[in-house]
N, C-alpha and C positions, 0 to 999 in steps of 0.2 A: 475785745467782742466774746463771746457764749457762742457753745453749739447748739446745734438746731437739736429737735427730739430724733436720736436714734442710738441703735444696740450701742452699749458696754464697747470702746476702742477694744480694752484689752483681749477682749472674743472675736472681735468681726472686723476688728480694724479701724483707720479713718474711714472716714465717709463721703463720698463724694459729695458736692453740692451744701456741705456743711463749711460755715463761714473760718471758723473755731481748729479743722483740721487742717484746713485749705494752711492755717496761721501756722500749725506746728508742724507741717510738709514741709513751708520753705525754712524752716529754723526750730528741729527740735530742741536742743539743747535750749534754745528758752522757753520753748510751748509745752515740753513734755515735765511731768513729773518722773523721781525716779525710779520707781517702779514699772509704770509704760517708759521711762530708755532703754530700763534694760533689755525692756521685749521689745525693743525697734531694734538696739545694739544685734540679740541673739534672731529677733529676724531672718535682719539683713546679713549676718555674718550664716546664718543657712542659708541664704538665697544667693550670696554670692558662690555657693556651693550645689548651688539647684535642685536645694531640699529643700525650697519654702518657696513663696508665689504672694507677691503686693495682693492683696485681698478689694484692689481699687484705685482706679488712676492716682489719686490721692496717698494715699500709701504707698503706691510706687515712686513715686514723687519725694518722700519723707524717706525712703531705701535707699532711693539714688542717691540724696545726701548725706547719708547717714552713708554710705560706700567706699564717699569719696572722703570722707573724714578719718573710716576703716583705715584706707588700705595709705591718707600719705601715716596715719598714726603706725602702722606695721613697717612703715619705713623710718621712722621714727624711729621705731625698738629695734630695727636691722641695725640701722647706724648708732645705736646708744649701745648696743649689744657690741660692733666693731670697735669702737676708740674704749670702751671698757676692757677688751683682751686685748687692742693696743697697748691700754694703760699697765695693764699686770705683765705684759713685755720688758715695756723698760723700769717698770718695777725689780723685775726679775736679775734679767740683767747689772739695774744700777746694786740691787743686793749682789751680787755674782761678784762684781768691782769688787766691791765692801771686802768679800769676805776676802778674795782672791788676796788682796793689802793688807788685811791683816792677817791672813799667813803669812805672807812675808815678814809683813812685819814683825810676829814671833818670832820667823827661821831666825830677822838678821839679830834681831835679839838674843838668841839662844846661843847662835855662832861669836856673840861678841863676851858673851860670862866663857865660852866653850875656851877664848883666846887668851 
């Protein structure tokens, strides 16, 4: 599917009444090149903070789809950070146990040598 003749989406957004823009809005990850996808992500992040607004109904649909994905990614980042923090705490506990065991072993060997 191809775009109708309309201004560049970088400056004017996805256009209503354009079949290709509508297709992109349905799934921006399949339909957009990297540069336009980065712009959409940035505009959507700003929109989520009420700093930007969709320039068309089609762009609104694309931004809503992107918003859902970004919220899921944010949640996954949070979960990943939590998992990494817990893993680091577990490793710290293991390291402390090993250090304590090493110290106890050394103390025991030193007492045997003294005896």
